C-alpha positions in Angstrom: -3.6 26.9 20.1 -3.8 24.1 17.6 -2.3 26.1 14.7 0.8 26.7 16.7 1.3 23.0 17.2 0.6 22.3 13.5 3.2 24.9 12.5 5.8 23.6 14.9 5.3 20.0 13.9 5.7 21.1 10.2 8.9 22.8 11.1 10.2 19.7 12.9 9.2 17.5 10.0 11.1 19.8 7.5 14.1 19.8 9.8 14.0 16.0 10.1 13.6 15.5 6.3 16.5 18.0 5.7 18.7 15.9 8.0 17.6 12.6 6.3 17.4 13.7 2.7 19.5 16.9 2.4 22.5 15.0 1.1 20.4 13.5 -1.6 19.5 17.0 -2.9 15.8 16.2 -2.8 13.0 18.5 -1.7 10.2 16.8 0.3 7.8 16.6 -2.7 10.6 15.0 -4.8 11.3 12.4 -2.1 7.6 11.5 -1.6 7.0 11.4 -5.4 10.0 9.2 -5.9 8.8 6.6 -3.4 5.3 6.6 -5.0 6.8 5.9 -8.5 9.1 3.3 -7.0 6.1 1.5 -5.4 4.4 1.5 -8.9 7.6 1.0 -10.9 5.7 2.6 -13.9 2.8 5.1 -13.5 1.1 7.8 -15.5 2.1 11.4 -14.6 -1.6 12.4 -14.6 -2.2 9.8 -11.9 0.6 11.3 -9.7 -0.8 14.8 -10.3 -4.3 13.6 -9.1 -2.9 11.8 -6.1 -0.6 14.4 -4.7 -1.6 17.4 -2.6 0.7 19.7 -4.6 -0.2 21.9 -7.5 0.3 20.4 -11.0 3.3 22.8 -11.6 5.0 21.6 -8.4 4.6 18.0 -9.5 6.0 18.8 -13.0 9.0 20.5 -11.5 9.6 17.6 -9.1 9.4 15.1 -12.0 11.8 17.2 -14.0 14.3 17.4 -11.1 14.1 13.6 -10.6 14.6 13.0 -14.3 17.7 15.3 -14.3 19.1 13.3 -11.4 18.5 10.1 -13.4 16.0 8.7 -10.8 13.1 8.6 -13.2 12.6 8.0 -16.9 9.9 10.2 -18.5 8.4 9.1 -21.8 5.4 10.4 -23.8 2.2 8.4 -23.0 1.3 6.6 -26.2 -2.4 6.8 -25.3 -2.3 10.5 -24.5 0.5 12.5 -26.2 -0.1 15.4 -23.8 0.9 13.1 -20.9 3.9 11.1 -19.7 4.7 7.7 -18.3 7.1 7.8 -15.4 9.4 4.8 -14.7 11.8 4.4 -11.8 15.5 3.9 -12.7 17.9 1.6 -10.9 19.5 4.7 -9.3 16.0 5.9 -8.4 15.1 2.6 -6.7 18.1 2.8 -4.5 17.4 6.4 -3.4 13.7 5.6 -3.0 14.5 2.8 -0.5 16.6 5.3 1.5 13.8 7.8 1.4 11.2 5.3 2.4 13.3 4.3 5.4 13.5 7.9 6.4 9.7 8.4 6.0 9.1 5.3 8.2 11.5 6.7 10.8 9.5 9.9 10.9 6.3 8.0 11.4 7.8 6.0 14.2 9.1 9.2 15.9 5.6 10.7 15.7 3.9 7.6 17.0 6.4 6.8 19.7 4.7 8.7 22.6 1.2 7.4 21.7 -0.4 4.1 22.8 -2.6 2.1 20.4 -5.8 3.6 21.7 -4.5 7.1 21.1 -3.2 6.2 17.6 -6.6 4.8 16.7 -8.3 8.0 18.0 -5.9 10.2 16.0 -6.6 8.2 12.9 -10.4 8.6 13.4 -10.1 12.3 14.1 -8.0 12.9 11.0 -10.4 10.9 8.8 -13.3 13.0 10.2 -11.5 16.2 9.4 -10.5 15.0 6.0 -14.1 14.0 5.1 -15.5 17.3 6.4 -13.0 19.3 4.3 -13.8 17.2 1.2 -17.5 17.9 1.7 -16.9 21.5 2.4 -15.0 21.9 -0.9 -17.7 19.8 -2.6 -15.3 17.0 -3.7 -16.3 13.4 -4.0 -15.4 11.3 -1.0 -13.2 8.4 -2.0 -14.1 4.8 -1.0 -12.8 4.1 2.5 -10.8 1.1 1.3 -8.7 3.5 -0.9 -7.5 5.6 2.0 
């Protein structure tokens, strides 16, 4: 049953991330968000909220945790006083690089048993499922070049 595999893969991913990032006291959303801010160096919090598959409140809590750890600076957005600008700190850059390395190791572990043809098939299947779900939930499909 496919759901059984999905659930088991998620458990293994969580276990892998706990082993890689547990000593950093980061939850998975924190780690992924930190890497995204590091890639941008400076980004609007509203953009992060729109990009991430987590509820707005989860993103807010993750940002607050990263701010408390001194990995991010959070300042009011001068163009929208309801929003914030996020900026990576030097300490955050260091941790983000470690997290990015761990995320890459996870992807390599997942891809290891597959040949290129299988990887291409999986990518096409996931894209089809994603586009189907976007249509089902009546959301605009993004440009393919942005995926």
